[in-house]
All heavy atoms as a GROMACS GRO file, in nm:
protein
  638
    1MET      N    1   7.349   8.633   9.074
    1MET     CA    2   7.374   8.589   9.208
    1MET      C    3   7.503   8.522   9.220
    1MET      O    4   7.578   8.547   9.314
    1MET     CB    5   7.255   8.521   9.263
    1MET     CG    6   7.263   8.481   9.411
    1MET     SD    7   7.260   8.632   9.508
    1MET     CE    8   7.124   8.593   9.615
    2ILE      N    9   7.526   8.426   9.136
    2ILE     CA   10   7.644   8.342   9.138
    2ILE      C   11   7.766   8.432   9.104
    2ILE      O   12   7.878   8.421   9.164
    2ILE     CB   13   7.637   8.238   9.044
    2ILE    CG1   14   7.530   8.136   9.081
    2ILE    CG2   15   7.771   8.163   9.024
    2ILE    CD1   16   7.497   8.024   8.992
    3LEU      N   17   7.759   8.530   9.015
    3LEU     CA   18   7.858   8.625   8.985
    3LEU      C   19   7.901   8.706   9.108
    3LEU      O   20   8.014   8.732   9.141
    3LEU     CB   21   7.819   8.722   8.869
    3LEU     CG   22   7.924   8.815   8.820
    3LEU    CD1   23   8.040   8.754   8.768
    3LEU    CD2   24   7.858   8.910   8.718
    4ALA      N   25   7.799   8.758   9.179
    4ALA     CA   26   7.826   8.833   9.301
    4ALA      C   27   7.904   8.744   9.402
    4ALA      O   28   7.991   8.796   9.476
    4ALA     CB   29   7.705   8.899   9.356
    5LEU      N   30   7.853   8.623   9.424
    5LEU     CA   31   7.914   8.539   9.513
    5LEU      C   32   8.059   8.510   9.478
    5LEU      O   33   8.151   8.504   9.565
    5LEU     CB   34   7.838   8.406   9.524
    5LEU     CG   35   7.899   8.305   9.619
    5LEU    CD1   36   7.879   8.358   9.770
    5LEU    CD2   37   7.809   8.175   9.611
    6GLY      N   38   8.090   8.485   9.342
    6GLY     CA   39   8.225   8.462   9.299
    6GLY      C   40   8.318   8.580   9.323
    6GLY      O   41   8.428   8.570   9.362
    7CYS      N   42   8.264   8.699   9.295
    7CYS     CA   43   8.343   8.828   9.318
    7CYS      C   44   8.375   8.842   9.463
    7CYS      O   45   8.477   8.871   9.504
    7CYS     CB   46   8.262   8.944   9.278
    7CYS     SG   47   8.255   8.964   9.094
    8GLY      N   48   8.278   8.809   9.560
    8GLY     CA   49   8.294   8.816   9.698
    8GLY      C   50   8.403   8.722   9.747
    8GLY      O   51   8.486   8.763   9.835
    9VAL      N   52   8.407   8.598   9.702
    9VAL     CA   53   8.511   8.509   9.733
    9VAL      C   54   8.642   8.553   9.694
    9VAL      O   55   8.741   8.551   9.766
    9VAL     CB   56   8.476   8.364   9.683
    9VAL    CG1   57   8.588   8.268   9.690
    9VAL    CG2   58   8.349   8.304   9.744
   10ASP      N   59   8.655   8.602   9.564
   10ASP     CA   60   8.786   8.652   9.514
   10ASP      C   61   8.838   8.772   9.585
   10ASP      O   62   8.956   8.779   9.619
   10ASP     CB   63   8.780   8.680   9.371
   10ASP     CG   64   8.771   8.550   9.277
   10ASP    OD1   65   8.807   8.438   9.342
   10ASP    OD2   66   8.736   8.553   9.166
   11ILE      N   67   8.747   8.869   9.618
   11ILE     CA   68   8.789   8.982   9.690
   11ILE      C   69   8.829   8.944   9.841
   11ILE      O   70   8.931   9.002   9.885
   11ILE     CB   71   8.676   9.088   9.694
   11ILE    CG1   72   8.668   9.147   9.548
   11ILE    CG2   73   8.702   9.194   9.795
   11ILE    CD1   74   8.546   9.227   9.530
   12SER      N   75   8.760   8.853   9.906
   12SER     CA   76   8.802   8.818  10.033
   12SER      C   77   8.936   8.737  10.039
   12SER      O   78   9.008   8.761  10.130
   12SER     CB   79   8.696   8.728  10.100
   12SER     OG   80   8.689   8.600  10.039
   13ARG      N   81   8.958   8.667   9.932
   13ARG     CA   82   9.099   8.601   9.922
   13ARG      C   83   9.208   8.711   9.904
   13ARG      O   84   9.314   8.704   9.959
   13ARG     CB   85   9.101   8.517   9.806
   13ARG     CG   86   9.032   8.385   9.831
   13ARG     CD   87   9.018   8.293   9.700
   13ARG     NE   88   9.138   8.276   9.628
   13ARG     CZ   89   9.223   8.185   9.642
   13ARG    NH1   90   9.209   8.096   9.739
   13ARG    NH2   91   9.332   8.178   9.561
   14ALA      N   92   9.177   8.818   9.823
   14ALA     CA   93   9.272   8.918   9.808
   14ALA      C   94   9.292   8.997   9.938
   14ALA      O   95   9.419   9.038   9.975
   14ALA     CB   96   9.235   9.011   9.692
   15VAL      N   97   9.193   9.027  10.000
   15VAL     CA   98   9.206   9.095  10.134
   15VAL      C   99   9.280   9.009  10.236
   15VAL      O  100   9.365   9.071  10.307
   15VAL     CB  101   9.070   9.138  10.190
   15VAL    CG1  102   9.074   9.186  10.337
   15VAL    CG2  103   9.005   9.238  10.101
   16ALA      N  104   9.259   8.880  10.243
   16ALA     CA  105   9.329   8.809  10.333
   16ALA      C  106   9.475   8.792  10.304
   16ALA      O  107   9.566   8.795  10.383
   16ALA     CB  108   9.268   8.659  10.330
   17ALA      N  109   9.507   8.785  10.175
   17ALA     CA  110   9.647   8.779  10.128
   17ALA      C  111   9.725   8.914  10.164
   17ALA      O  112   9.827   8.912  10.208
   17ALA     CB  113   9.658   8.754   9.976
   18LYS      N  114   9.649   9.027  10.150
   18LYS     CA  115   9.712   9.149  10.174
   18LYS      C  116   9.734   9.168  10.334
   18LYS      O  117   9.840   9.202  10.370
   18LYS     CB  118   9.623   9.272  10.139
   18LYS     CG  119   9.679   9.406  10.159
   18LYS     CD  120   9.596   9.516  10.125
   18LYS     CE  121   9.651   9.648  10.158
   18LYS     NZ  122   9.569   9.757  10.129
   19SER      N  123   9.640   9.116  10.403
   19SER     CA  124   9.657   9.115  10.552
   19SER      C  125   9.781   9.035  10.601
   19SER      O  126   9.860   9.074  10.677
   19SER     CB  127   9.534   9.070  10.624
   19SER     OG  128   9.549   9.060  10.763
   20ARG      N  129   9.802   8.912  10.540
   20ARG     CA  130   9.910   8.825  10.575
   20ARG      C  131  10.043   8.885  10.531
   20ARG      O  132  10.142   8.887  10.597
   20ARG     CB  133   9.890   8.685  10.508
   20ARG     CG  134   9.796   8.607  10.566
   20ARG     CD  135   9.779   8.474  10.509
   20ARG     NE  136   9.912   8.400  10.497
   20ARG     CZ  137   9.941   8.308  10.410
   20ARG    NH1  138   9.842   8.263  10.327
   20ARG    NH2  139  10.059   8.264  10.402
   21LEU      N  140  10.040   8.957  10.407
   21LEU     CA  141  10.150   9.019  10.361
   21LEU      C  142  10.198   9.133  10.448
   21LEU      O  143  10.314   9.148  10.481
   21LEU     CB  144  10.132   9.072  10.209
   21LEU     CG  145  10.246   9.114  10.131
   21LEU    CD1  146  10.342   9.005  10.091
   21LEU    CD2  147  10.203   9.190  10.011
   22VAL      N  148  10.105   9.211  10.491
   22VAL     CA  149  10.137   9.328  10.572
   22VAL      C  150  10.192   9.281  10.708
   22VAL      O  151  10.289   9.334  10.764
   22VAL     CB  152  10.014   9.427  10.595
   22VAL    CG1  153  10.034   9.523  10.708
   22VAL    CG2  154   9.983   9.496  10.466
   23ALA      N  155  10.127   9.179  10.771
   23ALA     CA  156  10.171   9.123  10.899
   23ALA      C  157  10.311   9.074  10.887
   23ALA      O  158  10.410   9.094  10.972
   23ALA     CB  159  10.077   9.021  10.958
   24ALA      N  160  10.347   9.003  10.782
   24ALA     CA  161  10.482   8.939  10.761
   24ALA      C  162  10.583   9.053  10.735
   24ALA      O  163  10.700   9.049  10.781
   24ALA     CB  164  10.480   8.845  10.639
   25LEU      N  165  10.538   9.157  10.661
   25LEU     CA  166  10.637   9.266  10.629
   25LEU      C  167  10.664   9.352  10.761
   25LEU      O  168  10.773   9.400  10.790
   25LEU     CB  169  10.577   9.355  10.518
   25LEU     CG  170  10.671   9.442  10.446
   25LEU    CD1  171  10.783   9.357  10.379
   25LEU    CD2  172  10.596   9.518  10.335
   26ASP      N  173  10.563   9.365  10.848
   26ASP     CA  174  10.578   9.434  10.970
   26ASP      C  175  10.686   9.353  11.053
   26ASP      O  176  10.771   9.415  11.116
   26ASP     CB  177  10.456   9.448  11.046
   26ASP     CG  178  10.358   9.563  10.985
   26ASP    OD1  179  10.412   9.645  10.902
   26ASP    OD2  180  10.247   9.565  11.027
   27ALA      N  181  10.668   9.228  11.077
   27ALA     CA  182  10.760   9.154  11.153
   27ALA      C  183  10.904   9.156  11.086
   27ALA      O  184  11.002   9.173  11.162
   27ALA     CB  185  10.714   9.001  11.154
   28THR      N  186  10.912   9.166  10.961
   28THR     CA  187  11.040   9.167  10.892
   28THR      C  188  11.109   9.305  10.925
   28THR      O  189  11.225   9.306  10.942
   28THR     CB  190  11.024   9.146  10.738
   28THR    OG1  191  10.965   9.020  10.722
   28THR    CG2  192  11.151   9.157  10.672
   29ALA      N  193  11.026   9.407  10.913
   29ALA     CA  194  11.088   9.548  10.943
   29ALA      C  195  11.133   9.549  11.089
   29ALA      O  196  11.245   9.615  11.102
   29ALA     CB  197  10.972   9.645  10.922
   30LEU      N  198  11.073   9.491  11.181
   30LEU     CA  199  11.126   9.494  11.317
   30LEU      C  200  11.254   9.416  11.321
   30LEU      O  201  11.354   9.453  11.386
   30LEU     CB  202  11.013   9.431  11.412
   30LEU     CG  203  10.898   9.511  11.435
   30LEU    CD1  204  10.797   9.448  11.514
   30LEU    CD2  205  10.933   9.647  11.502
   31ALA      N  206  11.262   9.304  11.254
   31ALA     CA  207  11.388   9.220  11.250
   31ALA      C  208  11.500   9.293  11.191
   31ALA      O  209  11.621   9.285  11.237
   31ALA     CB  210  11.356   9.089  11.186
   32VAL      N  211  11.473   9.363  11.072
   32VAL     CA  212  11.579   9.434  11.007
   32VAL      C  213  11.625   9.557  11.093
   32VAL      O  214  11.743   9.581  11.105
   32VAL     CB  215  11.525   9.485  10.869
   32VAL    CG1  216  11.622   9.596  10.810
   32VAL    CG2  217  11.509   9.369  10.776
   33ALA      N  218  11.532   9.610  11.169
   33ALA     CA  219  11.578   9.727  11.252
   33ALA      C  220  11.659   9.681  11.364
   33ALA      O  221  11.739   9.759  11.411
   33ALA     CB  222  11.450   9.793  11.316
   34ARG      N  223  11.646   9.562  11.412
   34ARG     CA  224  11.737   9.507  11.526
   34ARG      C  225  11.870   9.451  11.469
   34ARG      O  226  11.951   9.414  11.544
   34ARG     CB  227  11.654   9.399  11.591
   34ARG     CG  228  11.546   9.466  11.680
   34ARG     CD  229  11.488   9.353  11.764
   34ARG     NE  230  11.397   9.283  11.661
   34ARG     CZ  231  11.297   9.203  11.700
   34ARG    NH1  232  11.265   9.184  11.826
   34ARG    NH2  233  11.223   9.147  11.607
   35THR      N  234  11.886   9.439  11.339
   35THR     CA  235  12.011   9.379  11.288
   35THR      C  236  12.121   9.483  11.302
   35THR      O  237  12.111   9.598  11.269
   35THR     CB  238  11.991   9.354  11.144
   35THR    OG1  239  11.882   9.254  11.127
   35THR    CG2  240  12.109   9.289  11.085
   36PRO      N  241  12.235   9.442  11.364
   36PRO     CA  242  12.348   9.541  11.381
   36PRO      C  243  12.422   9.586  11.264
   36PRO      O  244  12.487   9.684  11.266
   36PRO     CB  245  12.436   9.460  11.488
   36PRO     CG  246  12.410   9.321  11.450
   36PRO     CD  247  12.264   9.312  11.415
   37THR      N  248  12.411   9.511  11.161
   37THR     CA  249  12.487   9.544  11.034
   37THR      C  250  12.404   9.643  10.947
   37THR      O  251  12.283   9.657  10.958
   37THR     CB  252  12.526   9.422  10.949
   37THR    OG1  253  12.603   9.458  10.840
   37THR    CG2  254  12.391   9.357  10.906
   38THR      N  255  12.480   9.720  10.867
   38THR     CA  256  12.417   9.811  10.773
   38THR      C  257  12.442   9.776  10.632
   38THR      O  258  12.394   9.850  10.546
   38THR     CB  259  12.460   9.961  10.804
   38THR    OG1  260  12.594   9.961  10.786
   38THR    CG2  261  12.422  10.007  10.934
   39ALA      N  262  12.496   9.666  10.604
   39ALA     CA  263  12.524   9.621  10.467
   39ALA      C  264  12.394   9.576  10.406
   39ALA      O  265  12.322   9.497  10.463
   39ALA     CB  266  12.627   9.510  10.465
   40THR      N  267  12.364   9.630  10.288
   40THR     CA  268  12.237   9.597  10.224
   40THR      C  269  12.219   9.443  10.196
   40THR      O  270  12.105   9.398  10.206
   40THR     CB  271  12.224   9.685  10.100
   40THR    OG1  272  12.242   9.817  10.134
   40THR    CG2  273  12.084   9.662  10.032
   41ASP      N  274  12.327   9.386  10.159
   41ASP     CA  275  12.321   9.239  10.128
   41ASP      C  276  12.281   9.162  10.252
   41ASP      O  277  12.202   9.069  10.241
   41ASP     CB  278  12.448   9.184  10.061
   41ASP     CG  279  12.477   9.238   9.929
   41ASP    OD1  280  12.377   9.288   9.869
   41ASP    OD2  281  12.595   9.241   9.892
   42SER      N  282  12.344   9.198  10.364
   42SER     CA  283  12.314   9.128  10.494
   42SER      C  284  12.171   9.146  10.533
   42SER      O  285  12.103   9.061  10.579
   42SER     CB  286  12.405   9.162  10.605
   42SER     OG  287  12.536   9.131  10.567
   43LEU      N  288  12.120   9.282  10.523
   43LEU     CA  289  11.988   9.315  10.563
   43LEU      C  290  11.888   9.247  10.469
   43LEU      O  291  11.784   9.197  10.524
   43LEU     CB  292  11.977   9.466  10.558
   43LEU     CG  293  12.040   9.547  10.652
   43LEU    CD1  294  12.036   9.699  10.639
   43LEU    CD2  295  11.999   9.502  10.796
   44THR      N  296  11.921   9.233  10.339
   44THR     CA  297  11.822   9.161  10.252
   44THR      C  298  11.818   9.012  10.291
   44THR      O  299  11.708   8.962  10.286
   44THR     CB  300  11.878   9.172  10.105
   44THR    OG1  301  11.886   9.320  10.072
   44THR    CG2  302  11.787   9.110  10.011
   45ALA      N  303  11.927   8.951  10.325
   45ALA     CA  304  11.925   8.809  10.374
   45ALA      C  305  11.840   8.796  10.494
   45ALA      O  306  11.761   8.700  10.506
   45ALA     CB  307  12.060   8.758  10.391
   46VAL      N  308  11.856   8.888  10.590
   46VAL     CA  309  11.778   8.879  10.712
   46VAL      C  310  11.636   8.901  10.683
   46VAL      O  311  11.546   8.830  10.731
   46VAL     CB  312  11.834   8.985  10.812
   46VAL    CG1  313  11.727   9.002  10.928
   46VAL    CG2  314  11.965   8.948  10.861
   47ALA      N  315  11.605   9.000  10.591
   47ALA     CA  316  11.462   9.023  10.550
   47ALA      C  317  11.400   8.902  10.491
   47ALA      O  318  11.278   8.871  10.524
   47ALA     CB  319  11.458   9.148  10.462
   48HIS      N  320  11.468   8.840  10.400
   48HIS     CA  321  11.417   8.725  10.333
   48HIS      C  322  11.394   8.611  10.439
   48HIS      O  323  11.284   8.540  10.423
   48HIS     CB  324  11.503   8.668  10.218
   48HIS     CG  325  11.487   8.746  10.092
   48HIS    ND1  326  11.406   8.706   9.997
   48HIS    CD2  327  11.544   8.858  10.051
   48HIS    CE1  328  11.411   8.788   9.892
   48HIS    NE2  329  11.494   8.893   9.928
   49ALA      N  330  11.474   8.589  10.526
   49ALA     CA  331  11.469   8.485  10.624
   49ALA      C  332  11.338   8.506  10.718
   49ALA      O  333  11.258   8.418  10.734
   49ALA     CB  334  11.584   8.467  10.710
   50TYR      N  335  11.332   8.628  10.769
   50TYR     CA  336  11.216   8.655  10.848
   50TYR      C  337  11.075   8.664  10.772
   50TYR      O  338  10.980   8.614  10.823
   50TYR     CB  339  11.242   8.793  10.924
   50TYR     CG  340  11.313   8.773  11.053
   50TYR    CD1  341  11.455   8.781  11.056
   50TYR    CD2  342  11.253   8.755  11.176
   50TYR    CE1  343  11.524   8.756  11.165
   50TYR    CE2  344  11.321   8.737  11.292
   50TYR     CZ  345  11.456   8.741  11.292
   50TYR     OH  346  11.533   8.718  11.404
   51PHE      N  347  11.090   8.726  10.658
   51PHE     CA  348  10.958   8.735  10.588
   51PHE      C  349  10.907   8.598  10.552
   51PHE      O  350  10.780   8.565  10.572
   51PHE     CB  351  10.992   8.824  10.458
   51PHE     CG  352  10.863   8.843  10.380
   51PHE    CD1  353  10.770   8.933  10.413
   51PHE    CD2  354  10.830   8.766  10.269
   51PHE    CE1  355  10.648   8.952  10.338
   51PHE    CE2  356  10.713   8.783  10.185
   51PHE     CZ  357  10.630   8.881  10.238
   52TYR      N  358  10.987   8.508  10.487
   52TYR     CA  359  10.932   8.384  10.448
   52TYR      C  360  10.901   8.289  10.573
   52TYR      O  361  10.832   8.198  10.553
   52TYR     CB  362  11.031   8.319  10.351
   52TYR     CG  363  11.021   8.392  10.216
   52TYR    CD1  364  11.132   8.465  10.168
   52TYR    CD2  365  10.914   8.383  10.136
   52TYR    CE1  366  11.126   8.530  10.043
   52TYR    CE2  367  10.910   8.448  10.020
   52TYR     CZ  368  11.012   8.520   9.975
   52TYR     OH  369  11.008   8.594   9.850
   53ALA      N  370  10.959   8.317  10.683
   53ALA     CA  371  10.918   8.243  10.805
   53ALA      C  372  10.781   8.280  10.849
   53ALA      O  373  10.705   8.204  10.895
   53ALA     CB  374  11.017   8.261  10.920
   54ASN      N  375  10.746   8.407  10.826
   54ASN     CA  376  10.620   8.462  10.865
   54ASN      C  377  10.505   8.451  10.755
   54ASN      O  378  10.395   8.454  10.778
   54ASN     CB  379  10.632   8.604  10.911
   54ASN     CG  380  10.692   8.620  11.038
   54ASN    OD1  381  10.639   8.570  11.144
   54ASN    ND2  382  10.806   8.688  11.039
   55TYR      N  383  10.556   8.439  10.633
   55TYR     CA  384  10.458   8.425  10.516
   55TYR      C  385  10.488   8.288  10.458
   55TYR      O  386  10.518   8.280  10.338
   55TYR     CB  387  10.482   8.539  10.414
   55TYR     CG  388  10.375   8.559  10.320
   55TYR    CD1  389  10.259   8.639  10.346
   55TYR    CD2  390  10.374   8.501  10.193
   55TYR    CE1  391  10.160   8.645  10.259
   55TYR    CE2  392  10.274   8.519  10.103
   55TYR     CZ  393  10.163   8.588  10.138
   55TYR     OH  394  10.064   8.605  10.043
   56ALA      N  395  10.476   8.182  10.536
   56ALA     CA  396  10.497   8.052  10.476
   56ALA      C  397  10.384   8.001  10.401
   56ALA      O  398  10.264   8.033  10.428
   56ALA     CB  399  10.518   7.951  10.596
   57GLY      N  400  10.407   7.930  10.306
   57GLY     CA  401  10.308   7.868  10.218
   57GLY      C  402  10.251   7.963  10.111
   57GLY      O  403  10.271   8.092  10.119
   58SER      N  404  10.192   7.918  10.010
   58SER     CA  405  10.139   7.994   9.896
   58SER      C  406   9.999   7.957   9.872
   58SER      O  407   9.946   7.951   9.755
   58SER     CB  408  10.223   7.987   9.772
   58SER     OG  409  10.216   7.845   9.729
   59ASP      N  410   9.925   7.921   9.974
   59ASP     CA  411   9.784   7.878   9.960
   59ASP      C  412   9.690   7.992   9.920
   59ASP      O  413   9.591   7.973   9.845
   59ASP     CB  414   9.729   7.805  10.083
   59ASP     CG  415   9.738   7.893  10.202
   59ASP    OD1  416   9.826   7.980  10.212
   59ASP    OD2  417   9.666   7.875  10.303
   60ILE      N  418   9.721   8.116   9.947
   60ILE     CA  419   9.637   8.231   9.914
   60ILE      C  420   9.712   8.309   9.805
   60ILE      O  421   9.660   8.350   9.704
   60ILE     CB  422   9.603   8.313  10.037
   60ILE    CG1  423   9.508   8.230  10.119
   60ILE    CG2  424   9.530   8.442   9.990
   60ILE    CD1  425   9.465   8.312  10.248
   61GLY      N  426   9.836   8.343   9.833
   61GLY     CA  427   9.915   8.439   9.747
   61GLY      C  428  10.049   8.394   9.732
   61GLY      O  429  10.110   8.333   9.821
   62THR      N  430  10.112   8.429   9.619
   62THR     CA  431  10.262   8.396   9.588
   62THR      C  432  10.337   8.525   9.585
   62THR      O  433  10.306   8.619   9.516
   62THR     CB  434  10.276   8.318   9.458
   62THR    OG1  435  10.183   8.218   9.450
   62THR    CG2  436  10.412   8.282   9.430
   63VAL      N  437  10.441   8.524   9.665
   63VAL     CA  438  10.524   8.648   9.682
   63VAL      C  439  10.600   8.664   9.541
   63VAL      O  440  10.669   8.568   9.504
   63VAL     CB  441  10.614   8.649   9.800
   63VAL    CG1  442  10.709   8.771   9.806
   63VAL    CG2  443  10.525   8.641   9.933
   64THR      N  444  10.593   8.779   9.483
   64THR     CA  445  10.670   8.803   9.358
   64THR      C  446  10.800   8.886   9.382
   64THR      O  447  10.889   8.880   9.304
   64THR     CB  448  10.581   8.866   9.253
   64THR    OG1  449  10.534   8.990   9.298
   64THR    CG2  450  10.475   8.765   9.220
   65SER      N  451  10.796   8.968   9.490
   65SER     CA  452  10.918   9.052   9.517
   65SER      C  453  10.925   9.098   9.659
   65SER      O  454  10.817   9.108   9.721
   65SER     CB  455  10.928   9.168   9.423
   65SER     OG  456  10.828   9.264   9.467
   66LEU      N  457  11.044   9.108   9.712
   66LEU     CA  458  11.065   9.160   9.841
   66LEU      C  459  11.203   9.240   9.837
   66LEU      O  460  11.301   9.197   9.785
   66LEU     CB  461  11.083   9.044   9.942
   66LEU     CG  462  11.123   9.088  10.091
   66LEU    CD1  463  11.024   9.170  10.155
   66LEU    CD2  464  11.155   8.961  10.170
   67SER      N  465  11.194   9.365   9.885
   67SER     CA  466  11.306   9.453   9.873
   67SER      C  467  11.338   9.539  10.004
   67SER      O  468  11.248   9.564  10.067
   67SER     CB  469  11.300   9.543   9.765
   67SER     OG  470  11.194   9.638   9.782
   68VAL      N  471  11.466   9.557  10.026
   68VAL     CA  472  11.503   9.645  10.135
   68VAL      C  473  11.588   9.743  10.078
   68VAL      O  474  11.696   9.719  10.018
   68VAL     CB  475  11.585   9.554  10.239
   68VAL    CG1  476  11.635   9.651  10.361
   68VAL    CG2  477  11.508   9.446  10.293
   69VAL      N  478  11.551   9.874  10.105
   69VAL     CA  479  11.619   9.999  10.044
   69VAL      C  480  11.643  10.096  10.154
   69VAL      O  481  11.548  10.125  10.235
   69VAL     CB  482  11.530  10.052   9.924
   69VAL    CG1  483  11.603  10.177   9.870
   69VAL    CG2  484  11.507   9.961   9.823
   70PRO      N  485  11.768  10.139  10.174
   70PRO     CA  486  11.788  10.246  10.262
   70PRO      C  487  11.708  10.381  10.233
   70PRO      O  488  11.701  10.410  10.104
   70PRO     CB  489  11.946  10.280  10.260
   70PRO     CG  490  11.999  10.157  10.184
   70PRO     CD  491  11.890  10.099  10.098
   71THR      N  492  11.664  10.451  10.331
   71THR     CA  493  11.601  10.573  10.302
   71THR      C  494  11.698  10.680  10.257
   71THR      O  495  11.820  10.659  10.265
   71THR     CB  496  11.524  10.621  10.432
   71THR    OG1  497  11.614  10.641  10.531
   71THR    CG2  498  11.412  10.531  10.470
   72ASP      N  499  11.637  10.790  10.209
   72ASP     CA  500  11.717  10.899  10.156
   72ASP      C  501  11.809  10.964  10.271
   72ASP      O  502  11.917  11.014  10.251
   72ASP     CB  503  11.642  11.007  10.089
   72ASP     CG  504  11.568  10.958   9.963
   72ASP    OD1  505  11.625  10.864   9.906
   72ASP    OD2  506  11.466  11.011   9.920
   73THR      N  507  11.754  10.963  10.388
   73THR     CA  508  11.823  11.026  10.504
   73THR      C  509  11.930  10.938  10.553
   73THR      O  510  12.024  10.979  10.624
   73THR     CB  511  11.728  11.067  10.614
   73THR    OG1  512  11.662  10.946  10.656
   73THR    CG2  513  11.625  11.163  10.570
   74GLY      N  514  11.917  10.804  10.531
   74GLY     CA  515  12.020  10.709  10.575
   74GLY      C  516  11.987  10.663  10.718
   74GLY      O  517  12.072  10.595  10.787
   75GLN      N  518  11.878  10.698  10.776
   75GLN     CA  519  11.846  10.666  10.912
   75GLN      C  520  11.740  10.561  10.920
   75GLN      O  521  11.693  10.522  11.022
   75GLN     CB  522  11.793  10.788  10.985
   75GLN     CG  523  11.894  10.894  10.991
   75GLN     CD  524  11.845  11.023  11.067
   75GLN    OE1  525  11.725  11.031  11.099
   75GLN    NE2  526  11.939  11.106  11.099
   76GLY      N  527  11.716  10.482  10.818
   76GLY     CA  528  11.611  10.374  10.826
   76GLY      C  529  11.608  10.311  10.688
   76GLY      O  530  11.701  10.328  10.605
   77TYR      N  531  11.518  10.212  10.674
   77TYR     CA  532  11.507  10.134  10.555
   77TYR      C  533  11.366  10.127  10.512
   77TYR      O  534  11.271  10.130  10.594
   77TYR     CB  535  11.560   9.990  10.584
   77TYR     CG  536  11.700   9.987  10.622
   77TYR    CD1  537  11.747   9.991  10.749
   77TYR    CD2  538  11.794   9.989  10.517
   77TYR    CE1  539  11.875   9.995  10.785
   77TYR    CE2  540  11.931   9.992  10.558
   77TYR     CZ  541  11.968   9.996  10.688
   77TYR     OH  542  12.104   9.998  10.720
   78GLN      N  543  11.342  10.121  10.386
   78GLN     CA  544  11.203  10.096  10.337
   78GLN      C  545  11.199   9.962  10.279
   78GLN      O  546  11.268   9.912  10.193
   78GLN     CB  547  11.177  10.197  10.219
   78GLN     CG  548  11.041  10.185  10.160
   78GLN     CD  549  11.019  10.287  10.053
   78GLN    OE1  550  11.112  10.361  10.006
   78GLN    NE2  551  10.901  10.293   9.997
   79LEU      N  552  11.101   9.886  10.339
   79LEU     CA  553  11.076   9.749  10.295
   79LEU      C  554  10.951   9.745  10.204
   79LEU      O  555  10.847   9.812  10.236
   79LEU     CB  556  11.056   9.656  10.406
   79LEU     CG  557  11.185   9.614  10.478
   79LEU    CD1  558  11.233   9.721  10.565
   79LEU    CD2  559  11.161   9.495  10.566
   80SER      N  560  10.945   9.666  10.102
   80SER     CA  561  10.829   9.657  10.018
   80SER      C  562  10.821   9.509   9.968
   80SER      O  563  10.931   9.443   9.952
   80SER     CB  564  10.830   9.751   9.898
   80SER     OG  565  10.937   9.721   9.815
   81ALA      N  566  10.694   9.468   9.946
   81ALA     CA  567  10.668   9.325   9.898
   81ALA      C  568  10.546   9.335   9.818
   81ALA      O  569  10.463   9.414   9.838
   81ALA     CB  570  10.660   9.228  10.014
   82THR      N  571  10.549   9.244   9.720
   82THR     CA  572  10.427   9.229   9.640
   82THR      C  573  10.394   9.088   9.625
   82THR      O  574  10.486   8.985   9.640
   82THR     CB  575  10.448   9.281   9.485
   82THR    OG1  576  10.561   9.217   9.432
   82THR    CG2  577  10.471   9.432   9.488
   83SER      N  578  10.271   9.052   9.603
   83SER     CA  579  10.220   8.926   9.604
   83SER      C  580  10.114   8.898   9.488
   83SER      O  581  10.044   8.997   9.456
   83SER     CB  582  10.153   8.883   9.733
   83SER     OG  583  10.096   8.764   9.736
   84ARG      N  584  10.109   8.784   9.432
   84ARG     CA  585  10.015   8.765   9.326
   84ARG      C  586   9.912   8.669   9.380
   84ARG      O  587   9.945   8.560   9.432
   84ARG     CB  588  10.082   8.697   9.205
   84ARG     CG  589   9.983   8.671   9.087
   84ARG     CD  590  10.058   8.606   8.969
   84ARG     NE  591  10.163   8.708   8.922
   84ARG     CZ  592  10.140   8.802   8.834
   84ARG    NH1  593  10.023   8.814   8.780
   84ARG    NH2  594  10.240   8.878   8.797
   85VAL      N  595   9.784   8.704   9.364
   85VAL     CA  596   9.671   8.624   9.417
   85VAL      C  597   9.585   8.576   9.295
   85VAL      O  598   9.544   8.657   9.221
   85VAL     CB  599   9.582   8.692   9.509
   85VAL    CG1  600   9.463   8.610   9.553
   85VAL    CG2  601   9.666   8.747   9.634
   86SER      N  602   9.581   8.447   9.275
   86SER     CA  603   9.506   8.394   9.158
   86SER      C  604   9.366   8.394   9.202
   86SER      O  605   9.325   8.371   9.323
   86SER     CB  606   9.550   8.258   9.127
   86SER     OG  607   9.541   8.163   9.229
   87THR      N  608   9.274   8.420   9.109
   87THR     CA  609   9.129   8.418   9.132
   87THR      C  610   9.070   8.286   9.125
   87THR      O  611   9.120   8.201   9.045
   87THR     CB  612   9.056   8.517   9.036
   87THR    OG1  613   9.090   8.473   8.901
   87THR    CG2  614   9.099   8.665   9.059
   88ALA      N  615   8.968   8.252   9.203
   88ALA     CA  616   8.911   8.130   9.202
   88ALA      C  617   8.789   8.120   9.105
   88ALA      O  618   8.757   8.019   9.047
   88ALA     CB  619   8.862   8.088   9.339
   89PHE      N  620   8.715   8.236   9.090
   89PHE     CA  621   8.595   8.242   9.004
   89PHE      C  622   8.608   8.333   8.893
   89PHE      O  623   8.563   8.316   8.781
   89PHE     CB  624   8.480   8.278   9.094
   89PHE     CG  625   8.445   8.178   9.188
   89PHE    CD1  626   8.477   8.192   9.326
   89PHE    CD2  627   8.371   8.058   9.152
   89PHE    CE1  628   8.451   8.099   9.416
   89PHE    CE2  629   8.344   7.963   9.253
   89PHE     CZ  630   8.382   7.981   9.389
   90MET      N  631   8.668   8.452   8.909
   90MET     CA  632   8.658   8.559   8.816
   90MET      C  633   8.779   8.542   8.715
   90MET      O  634   8.872   8.563   8.693
   90MET     CB  635   8.662   8.696   8.868
   90MET     CG  636   8.544   8.713   8.968
   90MET     SD  637   8.383   8.671   8.914
   90MET     CE  638   8.356   8.798   8.784
   0.00000   0.00000   0.00000
């Protein structure tokens, strides 16, 4: 019973971290889309500023990477982020 409870807590922390990560990445994508420049360095700086403003703190997960890459067609950008969530019980 304790094992199941511990797994539930860890899984709920992972789901909460993923939800926060997706929300911050969505806001970042909108900010990058509104940026008038197309220079990758400038877009990366804008992405980092918006992302970390929306994903403040590391109480649930720690961000390990954030990237902005132009799409193959050149008409958009692909944003990706990863986060590490430490387990409390498992």
